[in-house]
C-alpha positions in Angstrom: 0.3 0.0 -0.4 3.0 2.3 1.0 4.2 1.7 -2.7 0.7 2.8 -4.3 0.3 6.0 -2.2 4.5 6.9 -2.8 3.3 6.3 -6.8 0.4 8.6 -6.7 1.5 11.3 -4.5 4.8 11.1 -7.5 2.0 11.1 -10.5 0.9 14.3 -9.0 3.7 16.1 -8.4 4.9 15.2 -11.9 1.1 16.2 -13.4 1.5 19.8 -11.8 5.2 20.6 -12.1 5.4 19.4 -16.1 4.6 22.7 -17.7 6.0 24.7 -15.7 9.2 23.0 -16.1 9.0 22.9 -19.9 8.0 26.3 -20.5 11.2 27.1 -18.4 13.5 25.6 -20.5 11.4 26.0 -23.8 10.0 23.4 -24.6 6.0 24.8 -25.2 4.3 24.2 -28.2 4.6 27.7 -29.1 7.9 27.4 -28.6 8.7 24.2 -30.8 6.6 25.0 -33.6 7.4 28.1 -34.7 10.6 30.0 -36.1 12.3 32.6 -36.7 10.5 32.6 -40.5 7.1 32.8 -39.4 5.4 35.7 -41.1 2.9 37.9 -39.0 0.8 39.6 -41.8 
């Protein structure tokens, strides 16, 4: 039972921390799908 609760807690921490960390290091969807050659008309 302890292993299950530890895994569930780790899953919650990762689920909430991942978007913030990925945005901080430049792996957001906007950063990966756009480049300097994008036209903004």
